[in-house]
N, C-alpha and C positions, 0 to 999 in steps of 0.2 A: 242686481244681477239677479236673475234666475236661477234657482237650482232645480233638477228635475227631481219628480216626488218619485221615490222606489219603497214600494213595500211589498214583505216578503214575508210568508206564513209558516215557521218551522212545522208548524204542525201538520202540513199538508206535503210529505212528501217526493208527492210526484209533481209538486211545484216550486220546492227547491231543496235540496240536500242540507245538511248541519254546517258544510263545508262553504257551500253556497251564502247561506244565511251568516256566517263569520265574516267573509270576504264583504258582503254589502254592505254589514255595519262598518268594519275597517275602513271601507272607502266614502262613508258617508261625511257631509259635511257638518250636521246636525241631526240628531236623535232625537225624535218625539214618541213616547210609548206610552202606554197603558200597563204594558208589563213589564215585571219587576225584573225578569229573567234577561230581556232585550237591556232595561236599563243597566244592569251591574254591566254587560259584557260591553256598552258602548260607554259606560265609565273607565273601565278598566281600560280599553283602548284609546281614552284622552279624549273621546268627542263631546262636543256640547250637547246635555242631554237634558231633555224636558220631560219628569214623569210627572204623568195626569195621573189623579187619583181617581178610582175606583170605589164602586159601592162599598169595598172592604177598606179594612184601615190599614193594612199590610204595608202598602206604598209608603203612608205617612209615617208609621210606625218605623220602618228600615230608614226613610230621611232622616227622621228625624234622631234616632238614636246613630248612623253612621256617615250618613251625606251630606248633613245639612252646613259642613263646612269645607264640603269638595269644590275648589275651582270647578267652573262651567256645567254645575248641575242644579237646575231650579226644579222647586215641587211647586204644579199648578195644582189649585187646591179646585175641587168641584164646582166652586161658587163661579171660576173662572171659567169654565171649559164651556 
């Protein structure tokens, strides 16, 4: 089964409102992101979430400190991107 790919950039208010952004995450079957704020919202909403590391260590640090044991959360390291 294929799922539609939906992309939403909250930094562009003419593209999406904050409410639309939240609804998009809430309706998602799975979330893939390089943005920590997107991942946290997805995790809070119970969506399977893949956090991709960026050039900074923030995502890995937060993952290792508080998300590593959370069901449905996967850290994808830079070597796997």
